[in-house]
C-alpha positions, 0 to 999 in steps of 0.5 A: 499500500502507498504511504504518503508521509507529512514531509512527502506531502509537504514537498508535493503541495509546496511545489505545486503552490509555487508553480501555480502562483508564479504570477503572484511573485511581484505582489509578494515582493512589492507589497507583502514583504515590505510590510513584513520587513517594516514591522520587523524593524519597528522596535515599538512593535517587539516583545521580548518573549515573542517573535514574528514568523519567518519569511518562509512562513509568510510566503507559505500562508500567502500561497495557501490562502490564495489557493483555498480562497477563504472568506471567513478567517480566524486566527489565534495570536495576533502579535504584530500582524504579519501572519494575518496580513499574509492570509488576508492578502492572499485571500483578498486577491479574489476580490470577495468580501472577507470576515476576519478576526484575530485574537490576542491578550496583548497584541503589539499592533492594534491595526494588523492589516494596515497596508492590506487593501481588503475587498469592499464590504470586508470586516476585520476585528482584533479580539482582545482576549483568550482563544477560549473567549473568541471561540465562544463568541464565534460559536454564536454565529453558527458559521464554519471557519474557512481558514484557521491560523493557530499562532498560540497555544490552545487552552486545555482548561478552556476546552478549546478543542471542543469549542473548535470542533463546533467551528471547523468543518471537513473543508476548513484549512488549518495552519499551525505555527511552530511545528518543530520539535515540542513547540506549541505547533505540535502540541496543538496538532496532538490536540486537534488530531483527537478532535478531527479525522478529516484532515491530513498533516502537512509538514512545513514547506522545505527550504529548497522550495523558497530558493526557487523565489531566491529566498534563503529562508525556512518555515515552521508553519505546518498545515492540516488540509482537508482530505477532500481537497486532494485528488489523483491526477494522470498529469 
């Protein structure tokens, strides 16, 4: 029987995304990357106990968001806003109104989507509070999330996974930051695997993929993609 590992899937998916998104290269370098760089260099946005995503993760989130076309986007862990900006920018290129909410107890950027032009009618909110509080609020809307980015540790005492099971569907794309070793990404992954069985884990994209865009970088962003989104093809 053929067995596909998370790393094998990562190589396949990342190369396909890069190949099919070649026309977005100038937008990434001329719009998204300068926003990212300016925030990284702004000392007023930094926090000693936190760090922003890498350029590789920035590109990974941008390409997956563009490909999956989410309109209802949720994030845990705003920090300085680079992750949500990359996701929002990718999704915005389809010119469909977006509903975006990102939460943080102490965000360092109160306007994380500054510099990103959202489609007309879009809504964006920075929720001040825990993931648990945000999830409880979102459940009331009875709307499944299209794309979820976890850049914060899910809270066991808040029953986050139980709450999430009411918010995600078998078509939700889930991005997990810090998927390395025993970091929070793999902790979150372990919790989610117990709650859902409709997704396949994709390891962070390999370095050689980013080199195709002349980027010497890495990524710690893994993904849980809907199994229904994969198919076999003759070519």
